[in-house]
C-alpha positions in Angstrom: 192.1 6.5 107.0 190.2 5.1 109.9 187.3 2.6 109.6 184.3 4.9 110.1 182.0 2.0 109.4 182.6 0.9 113.0 180.6 3.8 114.2 176.9 3.1 115.3 174.3 3.3 112.5 177.0 4.4 110.0 176.7 2.8 106.5 178.7 3.4 103.3 176.5 6.4 102.4 177.0 8.1 105.8 180.8 7.4 105.6 180.9 9.2 102.2 179.1 12.2 103.7 181.5 12.3 106.7 184.5 12.2 104.4 183.1 14.8 102.1 182.6 17.1 105.1 186.2 16.6 106.1 185.4 14.4 109.1 187.5 11.4 108.2 188.9 10.6 111.6 187.5 9.7 115.0 189.2 12.7 116.5 187.6 15.1 114.1 184.1 13.6 114.7 184.5 13.5 118.5 185.4 17.3 118.6 182.4 18.3 116.5 179.0 19.4 117.9 175.9 17.4 117.0 174.3 20.4 115.3 177.4 21.0 113.2 177.6 17.3 112.2 173.9 17.1 111.4 174.2 20.2 109.2 177.3 19.2 107.3 176.2 15.6 106.7 172.5 16.3 106.3 171.5 13.8 108.9 169.2 14.0 112.0 170.6 15.4 115.2 169.9 12.3 117.3 171.9 10.2 114.8 174.7 12.8 115.0 174.8 12.4 118.8 175.1 8.6 118.5 177.9 8.9 115.9 179.9 11.4 118.1 179.5 9.1 121.2 180.7 6.2 119.1 183.7 8.1 117.9 184.6 9.0 121.5 184.3 5.3 122.5 186.6 4.3 119.6 189.2 6.9 120.8 189.1 5.4 124.3 189.6 1.9 122.9 192.5 3.2 120.7 194.2 4.8 123.7 194.0 1.6 125.7 195.3 -0.3 122.7 193.0 -3.3 123.4 189.5 -4.2 122.5 186.9 -3.4 125.1 185.4 -6.9 125.0 188.7 -8.5 126.0 188.9 -6.3 129.1 185.4 -6.6 130.4 185.2 -7.8 134.0 189.0 -8.4 134.1 190.5 -8.3 137.6 194.2 -8.6 138.2 195.8 -8.7 141.6 199.5 -8.2 142.1 202.3 -8.2 144.7 205.3 -6.0 144.2 208.5 -7.3 145.6 212.0 -5.9 145.3 212.9 -7.8 142.1 209.7 -9.0 140.6 206.0 -8.2 140.2 203.6 -11.1 140.5 200.3 -11.0 138.7 197.3 -13.2 139.4 194.4 -13.1 136.9 190.7 -14.0 137.4 191.5 -17.7 136.8 194.1 -17.6 139.5 196.9 -18.2 136.9 200.1 -16.7 138.2 202.7 -14.9 136.1 205.9 -13.3 137.3 207.3 -10.3 135.4 210.7 -8.9 135.8 210.7 -5.4 137.4 212.4 -3.9 134.3 209.7 -5.2 132.0 207.6 -2.5 130.3 204.4 -4.0 131.6 205.6 -3.9 135.2 206.9 -0.4 135.0 203.6 0.8 133.4 201.4 -0.7 136.1 203.6 0.1 139.1 202.8 3.8 139.2 201.9 5.8 142.3 198.5 6.8 141.0 197.4 3.3 140.0 198.8 1.8 143.3 196.7 4.3 145.2 193.5 3.5 143.3 194.0 -0.3 143.8 193.1 0.1 147.4 189.5 0.7 146.3 187.2 -2.4 146.3 187.1 -4.2 142.9 190.0 -2.2 141.5 193.0 -3.9 140.1 195.8 -2.5 137.9 193.7 -2.8 134.7 190.7 -1.0 136.1 193.0 1.6 137.8 194.5 2.3 134.4 191.0 2.8 132.9 190.1 5.2 135.8 193.2 7.2 135.1 192.5 7.3 131.3 188.9 8.3 132.0 190.0 11.3 134.0 189.6 9.8 137.5 193.2 9.6 138.6 192.7 10.5 142.2 190.5 9.4 145.1 189.0 13.0 145.2 188.0 12.9 141.6 186.3 9.5 142.1 184.6 10.4 145.3 182.7 13.4 143.8 181.7 11.5 140.6 178.5 9.6 140.1 178.6 5.8 139.3 177.0 6.5 135.9 179.8 8.9 135.0 182.5 6.4 136.0 180.8 3.4 134.4 180.5 5.3 131.0 184.0 6.8 131.1 185.8 3.6 132.2 183.5 1.0 130.5 182.8 -1.0 133.6 179.5 -2.1 135.2 177.5 0.4 137.1 177.4 -1.8 140.2 181.2 -2.0 140.2 181.4 1.8 139.7 179.1 2.3 142.7 181.4 0.2 144.9 184.4 2.2 143.7 182.7 5.5 144.5 181.6 4.4 147.9 185.1 3.1 148.7 186.7 6.5 147.7 184.2 8.4 149.8 184.9 6.2 152.8 188.7 6.6 152.5 188.2 10.4 152.3 185.7 10.4 155.1 183.1 12.1 152.9 179.6 11.9 154.5 177.9 13.6 157.4 179.9 16.1 159.4 179.2 18.8 162.0 179.2 22.5 161.2 182.4 22.8 163.3 184.1 20.3 161.0 182.9 22.2 157.9 184.3 25.4 159.4 187.7 23.7 160.1 187.7 22.4 156.5 187.0 25.8 155.1 190.1 27.2 156.8 192.0 25.4 154.1 190.4 27.6 151.4 192.9 29.6 149.4 192.4 33.1 147.9 193.9 34.6 144.8 194.3 38.4 144.7 193.0 40.2 141.7 195.7 42.9 141.9 193.2 45.5 143.0 192.7 46.1 146.7 189.2 47.5 146.0 188.2 44.4 144.1 189.8 42.1 146.6 187.9 43.8 149.4 184.6 43.4 147.5 185.4 39.7 147.1 186.2 39.2 150.8 189.9 38.8 150.2 190.1 37.6 146.6 189.0 34.7 144.4 188.4 31.7 146.6 189.0 28.1 145.9 186.3 25.3 146.2 183.9 27.4 144.2 183.0 29.1 140.9 183.4 32.8 140.5 181.6 34.4 137.6 182.5 37.7 136.0 179.7 38.9 133.7 179.6 42.1 131.6 179.5 43.5 128.1 182.6 43.9 125.9 185.5 46.0 127.3 184.4 45.7 130.9 187.6 43.8 132.0 186.6 40.2 132.1 189.4 38.8 130.0 191.9 41.3 131.6 191.0 40.0 135.1 191.4 36.4 133.8 194.9 37.2 132.4 196.1 38.9 135.6 194.8 36.0 137.8 197.0 33.6 135.7 200.0 35.6 136.9 199.1 36.2 140.5 198.2 32.5 141.2 201.8 31.6 140.7 203.0 34.0 143.4 203.6 32.9 147.1 200.6 33.1 149.5 202.2 36.1 151.1 201.9 38.0 147.8 198.3 37.0 147.1 199.0 33.8 145.1 198.8 30.0 145.8 202.1 28.8 144.5 200.3 27.1 141.6 199.8 27.0 137.9 196.8 28.2 135.8 194.8 26.4 133.1 193.1 28.8 130.6 190.3 27.3 128.5 189.9 29.7 125.7 186.6 29.5 123.8 186.7 32.8 122.0 190.4 33.0 121.0 191.1 36.0 123.3 194.1 34.6 125.2 197.2 36.7 124.5 200.7 35.8 125.9 201.8 39.3 124.9 199.4 40.7 127.4 200.8 38.4 130.1 204.2 39.8 129.3 202.9 43.4 129.7 201.4 42.5 133.1 204.5 40.8 134.2 206.4 44.0 133.5 203.9 46.0 135.5 204.5 43.7 138.5 208.3 43.7 138.2 208.3 40.1 136.9 209.9 40.9 133.6 212.9 38.7 134.3 210.5 35.8 135.1 208.1 36.2 132.2 209.1 32.9 130.5 208.6 30.9 133.7 205.2 32.6 134.1 204.2 31.7 130.6 205.4 28.1 131.1 203.0 27.8 134.1 200.0 28.8 132.1 198.4 25.9 130.2 196.1 27.0 127.4 193.4 24.9 125.7 191.4 26.2 122.8 187.8 24.9 122.6 186.1 25.0 119.2 182.6 24.0 120.2 180.5 23.2 123.3 181.2 19.4 123.1 184.9 20.1 122.8 184.8 22.5 125.7 183.1 19.8 127.9 185.5 17.1 126.7 188.5 19.2 127.7 187.0 19.7 131.2 186.3 15.9 131.5 190.0 15.2 130.8 191.5 17.7 133.2 192.2 15.3 136.1 195.8 14.3 135.1 196.7 17.8 134.1 195.6 19.3 137.4 197.7 16.8 139.4 200.8 16.9 137.2 201.0 20.7 136.9 199.7 21.7 140.3 196.8 23.6 138.8 195.3 26.0 141.3 193.3 28.2 138.9 190.9 27.1 136.1 189.6 29.8 133.8 186.8 29.4 131.2 186.8 32.4 128.9 184.0 32.5 128.1 181.6 29.9 129.6 178.6 30.6 127.4 180.0 31.5 123.9 179.7 28.2 122.2 176.4 27.2 123.8 174.9 30.5 122.8 176.0 30.2 119.1 175.1 26.5 118.7 171.6 26.5 120.4 169.5 29.0 118.6 165.8 29.7 119.3 163.5 28.8 122.0 163.1 25.2 120.7 166.7 24.3 121.7 166.7 26.2 125.0 165.9 23.2 127.2 168.7 21.1 125.6 171.2 23.9 126.0 170.3 24.6 129.6 170.6 20.9 130.5 174.0 20.6 128.8 175.2 23.8 130.4 174.0 22.6 133.8 176.0 19.4 133.5 179.1 21.4 132.4 178.8 23.7 135.4 178.4 20.9 137.9 181.5 19.2 136.4 183.4 22.4 137.1 182.1 22.6 140.6 183.2 19.0 141.3 186.7 19.8 140.0 186.9 22.9 142.3 185.9 20.8 145.3 188.0 17.7 144.5 191.2 19.6 143.9 190.7 22.7 146.1 191.3 25.0 143.2 189.5 28.2 142.0 187.3 28.2 139.0 186.7 31.5 137.3 184.3 31.8 134.4 183.5 34.9 132.2 180.0 35.4 131.0 178.4 37.5 128.3 175.3 39.6 128.7 172.1 40.2 126.7 170.0 43.3 126.4 166.4 43.2 127.8 164.1 45.2 125.5 161.5 45.5 128.3 163.9 47.6 130.4 163.3 51.3 130.0 165.3 52.6 133.0 168.6 51.6 134.4 171.1 49.1 132.9 169.2 46.9 130.4 172.0 44.2 130.3 171.6 40.9 132.2 174.0 37.9 132.3 173.3 35.1 129.8 172.5 31.6 131.0 169.4 32.2 133.1 168.9 30.5 136.4 171.2 27.5 135.6 174.3 29.7 135.6 172.9 31.8 138.5 172.4 28.8 140.8 175.7 27.1 139.9 178.0 30.1 140.4 179.2 30.5 143.9 179.9 34.2 143.5 178.6 36.4 140.7 180.2 39.7 139.9 178.8 42.1 137.3 181.1 44.5 135.6 180.2 47.7 133.9 182.1 50.6 132.3 182.7 53.9 133.9 184.7 57.0 132.8 188.0 56.3 131.0 189.9 53.3 132.3 187.7 52.9 135.3 185.3 49.9 135.7 182.7 49.2 138.4 182.3 45.7 139.9 179.1 44.8 141.7 178.3 41.6 143.7 175.1 40.1 142.2 175.0 37.0 144.4 177.1 35.2 147.0 176.4 32.9 149.9 178.4 35.0 152.3 179.4 38.4 150.7 177.1 41.4 151.0 175.9 43.4 148.0 178.4 46.1 147.2 180.4 47.8 144.5 184.1 48.5 143.9 186.0 50.5 141.4 189.2 49.4 139.6 191.2 50.5 136.5 192.4 48.7 133.4 195.9 49.9 132.5 198.9 48.7 130.5 200.3 47.2 133.7 197.0 45.3 134.4 194.2 45.6 136.9 194.9 48.3 139.5 193.0 50.6 141.9 
């Protein structure tokens, strides 16, 4: 049983309420939404938010296996030789550790060594950056100092220097339109499996952006998401990116059996197990949990060569947890933060982000399609390309471009069959 009394503004009475609600560990509390915690424990929502943030902080301390106060402002410099690793702490005390020592092997990793080239970053802070989801220069360069300061428990001024250092090393700043054009030549595209849909999308789902598929039930959103998980693993000559996929499932709709069916339709039946191994699935149980998973993706992306991130669906938890006009502002602010985090990931790692979105009926519409994507202007502005799906006769579905910075408005027809998405 963990000591819940450590959490902010938690006394014996609140501990009893938490335990009675089945929230007797930091992990359970951290993955709970403020609304759910407030309801179960009969406390105010602002107090619930503080308790959840406290639980997340305790988990970070637990992972680092050291008290935060002992690590504040710690700076360690080291020199790696053939046989030993020499450490110098902030008091200039020198310690020599054998190369086979566990501490030396832990610190002498490629990711940490790369980060130690940044100003004010030693092995200890490099480890905090990695644990906080900032394991690469790209991830640091597109983050704000406040984000890094909060995730890594360092001062904001130090975080600002680290971010500026990463941006300088990656030459992030002003550039000409010609340089932007040259950089965009590196954009990859993932085929959807339908030539009509690919043509509508200008060649397929592009990296460095968010592609949104919105539509009512049975319009093919999840089917497209499943098929993209397969095709992204193929060579570029076959419409893929030679990468893996990460499927964040918020509605419990991911089905490996459907992946196997689609593999059979693409003559990949003998490689179905390999295909499944290259799809990482994360189940999100509430909006906070969904955002927490995205915040911790950095290591997974690098380790598994992730080239496609799917959120199915983006809005489900936000829609169910924030009910009524009174909570709309909070929901939209939180959703906006989530979408900007996804966009940062897409740009930092040159991967494609695909989100599915639900729709709502507009009662004031008397003619035409009354459905409109949920999420309002926040989702509309954050999505790079918006595709609206609707049903047609039988297996046919119609895709229409709602918004894109480059693609013209248009429609394309595709079919949903046992073999997957086809023309």
